[in-house]
C-alpha positions as CSV (number, residue, x, y, z in Angstrom):
1,M,0.0,0.0,0.0
2,S,1.5,3.3,-1.0
3,E,2.1,6.1,1.5
4,P,0.1,9.3,1.3
5,L,1.7,12.1,-0.6
6,S,3.6,14.7,1.4
7,G,1.1,17.4,2.7
8,T,-1.9,15.1,2.1
9,P,-3.5,14.0,5.4
10,S,-4.0,10.3,5.8
11,R,-7.4,8.8,6.3
12,E,-6.7,8.5,10.1
13,E,-5.5,12.1,10.3
14,G,-8.6,13.3,8.5
15,Y,-10.8,11.4,10.9
16,E,-8.9,12.9,13.9
17,R,-9.3,16.4,12.5
18,F,-13.0,15.8,12.0
19,R,-13.4,14.4,15.6
20,R,-11.7,17.5,17.0
21,Y,-13.8,19.9,14.9
22,L,-17.1,18.2,15.7
23,E,-16.3,18.4,19.5
24,E,-15.2,22.0,19.3
25,T,-18.3,23.2,17.4
26,S,-21.0,20.9,18.8
27,G,-19.6,19.2,21.9
28,I,-20.3,15.7,20.3
29,L,-17.5,13.4,21.4
30,L,-16.6,10.6,18.9
31,G,-14.5,7.6,20.0
32,A,-11.3,6.8,18.2
33,N,-12.8,3.7,16.7
34,R,-16.0,5.2,15.3
35,Q,-14.9,6.0,11.8
36,Y,-17.3,3.4,10.4
37,L,-20.1,5.5,11.9
38,V,-18.9,8.6,10.3
39,D,-18.6,6.9,6.9
40,S,-22.1,5.5,7.1
41,R,-23.7,8.8,8.1
42,L,-21.7,11.1,5.9
43,G,-20.9,9.0,2.9
44,R,-23.9,10.3,0.8
45,L,-23.3,13.9,1.8
46,L,-19.7,13.7,0.8
47,R,-20.5,12.3,-2.6
48,E,-23.2,14.9,-3.2
49,E,-20.8,17.7,-2.3
50,G,-17.9,16.3,-4.2
51,I,-15.8,16.1,-1.1
52,A,-13.0,13.4,-1.2
53,S,-12.0,13.2,2.4
54,L,-12.9,14.1,6.0
55,G,-9.9,16.5,6.0
56,E,-11.3,18.3,3.0
57,L,-14.7,18.3,4.7
58,V,-13.3,20.1,7.8
59,E,-11.6,22.7,5.6
60,R,-14.9,23.4,3.8
61,M,-16.9,23.6,7.0
62,A,-14.4,26.0,8.6
63,A,-14.2,28.3,5.6
64,A,-16.3,31.3,5.1
65,G,-19.7,30.2,3.8
66,G,-19.4,26.8,5.4
67,R,-22.3,27.2,7.8
68,A,-24.9,25.4,5.7
69,L,-22.5,22.4,5.2
70,R,-21.7,22.4,8.9
71,Q,-25.4,22.2,9.7
72,S,-25.9,19.4,7.2
73,V,-23.1,17.4,8.8
74,I,-24.5,17.9,12.3
75,D,-27.9,16.9,11.2
76,A,-26.4,13.7,9.8
77,M,-24.3,12.9,12.8
78,V,-26.8,13.6,15.6
79,T,-28.7,10.5,16.6
80,N,-32.4,11.2,16.3
81,E,-33.8,8.1,17.9
82,T,-36.7,8.9,20.1
83,L,-39.9,7.5,21.5
84,W,-43.2,8.8,23.0
85,F,-43.1,8.7,26.8
86,R,-39.6,7.2,26.7
87,D,-38.9,5.0,29.7
88,H,-42.4,5.8,31.1
89,Y,-41.3,6.5,34.7
90,P,-40.3,10.2,34.1
91,F,-43.8,11.0,32.9
92,Q,-45.3,9.1,35.7
93,L,-43.3,11.2,38.1
94,L,-44.3,14.3,36.2
95,R,-48.0,13.5,36.6
96,E,-48.0,12.1,40.2
97,R,-45.3,14.2,42.0
98,L,-43.6,17.0,40.1
99,L,-46.5,18.8,38.6
100,P,-48.5,18.8,41.9
101,E,-45.5,20.0,43.8
102,L,-44.3,22.7,41.3
103,M,-47.9,24.0,40.9
104,E,-47.7,25.1,44.5
105,Q,-44.5,27.0,44.0
106,G,-44.4,30.5,42.6
107,R,-47.2,32.4,40.9
108,G,-45.9,32.8,37.3
109,A,-45.8,30.3,34.5
110,L,-44.3,26.9,35.3
111,R,-41.5,26.6,32.8
112,I,-40.2,23.3,31.4
113,W,-37.2,22.8,29.1
114,S,-36.9,19.7,26.9
115,A,-33.2,19.6,25.8
116,A,-32.3,17.8,22.6
117,C,-35.9,17.3,21.7
118,S,-35.2,15.7,18.3
119,S,-38.4,15.4,16.3
120,G,-40.7,16.5,19.2
121,Q,-41.9,13.4,20.9
122,E,-40.5,14.3,24.4
123,P,-42.0,17.9,24.6
124,Y,-45.3,16.8,23.2
125,S,-45.4,13.9,25.6
126,I,-44.8,16.4,28.4
127,S,-47.6,18.6,27.1
128,M,-50.0,15.6,27.0
129,V,-49.2,14.8,30.6
130,V,-49.9,18.4,31.5
131,E,-53.2,18.3,29.7
132,E,-54.3,15.2,31.4
133,Y,-53.3,16.7,34.7
134,R,-55.3,19.8,33.9
135,Q,-58.4,17.7,33.1
136,A,-58.0,15.7,36.3
137,S,-57.8,19.0,38.2
138,M,-61.3,20.2,37.2
139,G,-59.9,21.8,34.1
140,V,-57.8,24.3,35.9
141,L,-54.0,24.7,36.3
142,R,-52.8,26.8,39.3
143,R,-50.0,28.0,37.1
144,P,-49.9,28.1,33.2
145,V,-47.3,25.8,31.7
146,E,-44.8,26.8,29.1
147,I,-42.5,24.2,27.5
148,V,-39.4,25.3,25.5
149,A,-37.9,22.5,23.4
150,T,-34.5,22.8,21.8
151,D,-32.3,20.8,19.5
152,L,-28.9,21.2,17.8
153,S,-30.5,20.1,14.4
154,R,-32.4,22.7,12.5
155,S,-34.1,20.0,10.4
156,M,-35.3,18.2,13.5
157,I,-36.8,21.5,14.8
158,E,-38.7,22.0,11.6
159,V,-40.1,18.5,11.8
160,A,-41.1,19.0,15.4
161,E,-42.8,22.3,14.8
162,Q,-45.1,20.7,12.3
163,G,-46.2,18.1,14.9
164,I,-47.1,15.6,12.1
165,Y,-46.3,11.9,12.5
166,D,-46.8,8.7,10.5
167,R,-48.1,5.4,11.8
168,M,-44.6,3.9,12.4
169,S,-43.6,6.9,14.6
170,L,-46.9,6.8,16.5
171,A,-46.6,3.0,17.2
172,R,-43.5,3.7,19.3
173,G,-45.2,4.7,22.5
174,I,-48.7,6.1,21.7
175,R,-51.7,4.1,23.0
176,P,-54.9,4.0,21.0
177,E,-56.8,6.2,23.5
178,Q,-53.9,8.8,23.4
179,L,-54.0,8.8,19.7
180,Q,-57.7,9.6,19.7
181,R,-57.4,12.2,22.5
182,H,-54.3,14.1,21.5
183,F,-54.0,13.7,17.7
184,E,-56.2,14.6,14.7
185,P,-56.1,12.4,11.6
186,M,-55.0,13.7,8.3
187,A,-56.1,12.7,4.8
188,D,-52.8,11.0,4.0
189,G,-53.0,8.6,6.9
190,R,-50.7,10.6,9.2
191,H,-51.8,12.3,12.4
192,R,-51.1,15.8,13.7
193,V,-50.8,16.8,17.4
194,R,-53.9,18.7,18.4
195,D,-53.6,22.5,18.8
196,N,-54.1,22.5,22.6
197,I,-51.0,20.3,23.0
198,R,-48.9,22.1,20.3
199,Q,-49.6,25.6,21.6
200,R,-48.0,24.8,24.9
201,V,-44.6,24.1,23.2
202,R,-42.2,26.5,21.7
203,F,-39.3,25.1,19.6
204,R,-36.0,26.7,18.9
205,Q,-32.5,25.6,17.7
206,L,-29.9,25.6,20.5
207,N,-26.3,24.3,20.9
208,L,-25.8,23.1,24.5
209,L,-22.3,24.7,24.4
210,D,-23.8,28.1,23.9
211,S,-25.3,30.4,26.6
212,L,-28.6,29.2,28.1
213,L,-29.6,32.6,29.4
214,S,-32.1,33.1,26.6
215,L,-34.2,30.2,28.0
216,G,-35.2,32.2,31.0
217,R,-35.8,30.7,34.5
218,L,-36.7,27.1,34.5
219,D,-38.7,25.0,37.0
220,L,-38.1,21.6,35.4
221,V,-35.5,20.4,32.9
222,F,-35.6,17.2,30.9
223,C,-32.0,16.6,29.7
224,R,-32.3,12.9,29.1
225,N,-29.9,10.7,27.1
226,V,-28.0,13.8,26.0
227,L,-24.9,14.1,28.2
228,I,-23.6,10.7,27.1
229,Y,-22.3,12.4,23.9
230,F,-20.1,14.8,25.8
231,S,-16.7,14.6,27.6
232,A,-16.7,14.7,31.5
233,E,-15.5,18.3,31.5
234,R,-18.2,19.5,29.1
235,K,-20.9,17.5,31.1
236,Q,-20.0,19.4,34.2
237,D,-20.0,22.7,32.4
238,I,-23.4,22.0,30.9
239,L,-24.9,20.9,34.2
240,R,-23.6,24.0,36.0
241,R,-25.1,26.3,33.3
242,I,-28.4,24.4,33.5
243,H,-28.4,24.9,37.3
244,A,-27.7,28.6,36.8
245,S,-30.9,28.8,34.7
246,M,-33.1,26.9,37.2
247,V,-35.2,28.2,40.1
248,P,-34.1,26.9,43.5
249,G,-36.0,23.7,44.2
250,G,-36.6,23.0,40.6
251,Y,-36.0,19.5,39.2
252,L,-33.6,18.0,36.6
253,L,-34.4,14.6,35.0
254,L,-31.5,12.7,33.3
255,G,-31.4,9.5,31.4
256,G,-31.4,6.2,33.3
257,S,-27.6,5.7,32.8
258,E,-26.6,9.4,33.4
259,V,-25.2,10.7,36.7
260,P,-24.4,14.4,37.4
261,T,-20.9,13.8,38.7
262,G,-18.9,16.7,40.0
263,V,-21.8,19.0,40.7
264,A,-23.0,17.9,44.1
265,D,-23.0,21.6,45.1
266,C,-25.7,22.3,42.5
267,F,-28.0,19.3,42.7
268,E,-29.2,16.9,45.4
269,M,-30.4,13.4,44.5
270,V,-34.0,12.6,45.2
271,H,-35.0,8.9,45.2
272,C,-38.5,8.5,43.9
273,S,-40.6,5.4,43.3
274,P,-39.8,4.8,40.5
275,G,-36.7,6.5,39.4
276,I,-34.4,9.3,40.5
277,V,-34.6,13.1,40.0
278,Y,-32.2,15.9,41.0
279,R,-33.3,18.9,42.9
280,A,-31.6,22.3,42.3
281,R,-29.9,23.6,45.4
């Protein structure tokens, strides 16, 4: 096998440059042995753009005018696997414990953030729980609820804002009675989230490495199955900035395998039945 020409980065060097660039711009941390994943997710994009290597891709993204290409790469690399009412217990806790408790705190709107919302299933699931709680409370909420949902991917935000899902998407967590109650059928066989659920949610694009101040003060944060993509140092930074945006006594929900290490001064663990939540100190 011939050696690469002088000045031409090898395949391994190109991958290392791409890894570093992706982490610096989005925080996404790729392992040293994940080149196969990059090839599978970016192969088509590279062919369409006429880009011969990952090294050339980094140069194109970093150059002036590379913003659109950079967003296309991020869209392709971010895992958009999501379910309705994922893991179930966070939404059970929301209905049975968190909403009743938070409704008694403060007078303004109860504000919930769904971080890395993907195509919208999590924030809409939250809104459905809020609606069912409202109906069980004689149709009245002591505090209005505002849900802000963010994602790194612009294309995912555009999908989520539409609130339209096909049968395969709905089969992943939506029960028949929920489909009837919270969705309206469309002529093409798809279903759209009903207005009363959609109007409670506001979507926007956000990089977790950027400032969170624009989110305002938060009572409840769903940041589930997100931190696994970041280095330990970046995880701590994100968690501290999340804490700075939360009201004292607010709650943080993480994924089942995620632990907020290094931030014990910010959050205290609260054992629930089922699951664990973290209360902002």
